[in-house]
N, C-alpha and C positions, 0 to 999 in steps of 0.2 A: 504494500500500500504506500502511496506517495502523498504526503501532505506538504503543501507549499507554505512556507513561513511568510508572514506579513512583512517582516523585516529580514532581509537576506543575511544579516549577521547572526541570526538565530537559527538558520537552516540546519546547521550541524546538530544542535541540541534537539531540534524538532525531529530530525532523522533518527537520532538515538532513542528518543522517547517512543517513536513509532516502532522501531526495531525491538525494543524491550517489551513493549505491550504485545506485539505479535508473538514473541517467545512466551510471554505469560499466558496468552490465550491458548496456544498449542499445549503447554504444560497443563493448563486447567482442563482442557478436553481429555487429556490422557489421565489425569487424576480422577475425573468423573467416571471415565471408563473403568479404571481400576476399582473405584468405589462400587460400581454396579456389579463387577465380577468377583468381588472378594467373598471368601468363605469364612473369614474371621469374624468373631463377635464384635471386636473393636477395630476401627479403621487403623488405629496406631499400630496394631499388631501386623498389618499387612505390609510387607517389604516394598512391594510395587507402589502402593499408595503413598508411603512415606517418601519414596524417591521422587515422585511427581509433586508431592507437597513441598518438598525442599526446593525443587526447581521453580515452582510458582512463587514461593517466598523470595527467592533470589532474584528472579526476573522483576517482580514488583518493586523490590528494594532498589534495584538499578534504575527502573523507570522513575521512581521518586527522586533518586539522586539527580537525574537530568531535569526533572521538572523544577527543581530549585533555581536553576539557571534561567528559566523562561519567565517572561512577563505574562500577566494574566491573559491577555488577548491571544498570545501564541498557545498557551496551555488550553484555553477554551477551544481552539481550532483542532488540536490533537484529540481532546476528549470528545468532541463532536464526531470526529472520524470514527471513533470506537464506540460511540453511543454510551459513554460513561456517565 
């Protein structure tokens, strides 16, 4: 997905936000699939679910790191692209 920054000097941070949000969404889909297929009583006991949960947390943390560099209007544009 390509999101054009309003101010060109923020394009790199916008690209990184988009990249990490895409990674988060992929990991979240895999985590949901692992949750649906688990035979464990508790999700935390499922190794596959824990793996994808860590990936989700890492990707979202990286996304947040890049959002700190962006002004509100740029962040709104990224969030609109992902319907957040």
